[in-house]
Structure formats: structure tokens, C-alpha cells
C-alpha positions in Angstrom: 15.7 5.0 -32.5 14.9 7.7 -29.9 11.3 6.7 -29.7 12.2 3.1 -29.0 14.5 4.2 -26.2 11.8 6.4 -24.7 9.3 3.5 -24.8 11.8 1.2 -23.2 12.5 3.7 -20.4 8.7 4.2 -19.8 8.2 0.4 -19.7 11.1 0.0 -17.3 9.7 2.7 -15.0 6.2 1.2 -15.1 7.7 -2.2 -14.3 9.7 -0.9 -11.3 6.6 1.1 -10.0 4.4 -1.9 -10.5 6.6 -4.2 -8.5 7.2 -1.6 -5.8 3.5 -1.0 -5.5 2.7 -4.7 -5.4 5.2 -5.2 -2.6 3.8 -2.2 -0.7 0.3 -3.6 -1.0 1.3 -7.0 0.2 3.3 -5.6 3.1 0.4 -3.3 4.3 -2.1 -6.2 4.2 0.2 -8.5 6.2 0.9 -5.7 8.7 -2.8 -4.9 9.1 -3.5 -8.6 9.7 -0.9 -8.9 12.4 -2.2 -6.0 14.5 -4.6 -6.4 17.4 -8.1 -5.1 16.8 -8.1 -3.2 20.1 -5.0 -1.3 19.1 -6.9 0.5 16.3 -9.5 1.7 18.8 -6.8 2.7 21.3 -4.9 4.6 18.7 -8.1 6.5 17.8 -8.1 5.3 14.3 -10.8 3.5 12.3 -11.5 -0.1 13.3 -9.3 -3.0 12.1 -12.2 -4.1 9.8 -12.2 -0.8 8.0 -8.4 -0.8 7.6 -8.5 -4.4 6.4 -11.0 -3.5 3.8 -9.0 -0.5 2.7 -5.7 -2.3 2.5 -7.0 -5.5 0.8 -8.8 -3.4 -1.9 -5.6 -1.4 -2.3 -3.5 -4.5 -2.7 -6.0 -5.9 -5.2 -5.2 -2.8 -7.3 -1.5 -2.8 -6.7 -0.4 -6.4 -7.0 -1.7 -7.0 -10.6 0.3 -4.0 -11.7 3.4 -5.8 -10.7 2.6 -8.4 -13.3 1.5 -5.7 -15.8 -2.0 -7.1 -15.8 -5.2 -5.1 -16.3 -3.9 -2.0 -14.4 -0.7 0.0 -14.7 1.0 2.6 -12.5 -0.2 5.4 -14.7 -3.9 4.8 -13.8 -5.9 6.7 -11.3 -7.0 3.6 -9.3 -3.4 2.6 -8.9 -2.5 6.0 -7.6 -5.4 6.0 -5.1 -4.4 2.6 -3.9 -0.8 3.8 -3.3 -2.1 6.8 -1.4 -4.3 4.6 0.8 -1.3 2.3 1.6 0.9 5.3 2.3 -1.7 6.8 4.7 -1.7 3.5 6.6 2.1 3.4 6.7 2.7 7.0 7.6 -0.2 7.7 9.9 -1.9 4.6 11.2 1.0 2.2 11.6 3.2 4.5 13.9 0.2 5.0 16.2 -0.5 1.3 16.4 3.2 0.6 17.1 3.1 3.2 20.0 -0.1 1.7 21.4 1.2 -1.9 21.3 4.6 -1.0 22.6 3.5 1.3 25.3 4.9 4.7 26.1 8.6 5.2 26.0 8.7 7.1 29.3 
């Protein structure tokens, strides 16, 4: 009985992580598509093409995990894809927003 509960909890956590990762991958790809190419250069980040490649490949690793397909949140490729998406969200996206919005002063 205890093992069955542990397996159920692990499967639940994998499902939640898979869906969250899939949503993260989809959001990052859509956000990258909507940004202007010159904003990447102005923000002193890689080009839009490079970030499109990174985010699309990451989404291709994250979205199937939402459907519990060939990859799960416990695999290294999934972890690397999450890290790539988080780097975009935490580092690149704020700089792009500042460039596109202009300075606040």
C-alpha cells in the first residue's frame, strides 16, 4: 500500500512538472517570436535566430513531457531545456523589454 501511494505521488509530481514545463516552453517560444530582431542586438544578447533555435529546441523537449511522451521531467534533456528557458526568462527577456520600452528616466 505504501509503495502504491509513493508511485502515485511520483506520477502526480511528474505530471505537474511536465505540464508546467510544456507551458513554459510554449510561452518562451511565443515571446521570442514576438520580439523585434534589432532588440536582441541592442540588448547585447545573441541574435533572435540563436534564441529562436534555443527556445524551439527547448520547447520540443518540454512539450512532449506534458503528455508523458518519450521524455519525462526526470531526464537530463528536460532539465537542460528548463534551464535554457529560464535563462531566457530571467536574463534575456528583461533586457529586451527595457530596450523595447525605452529607459524609464
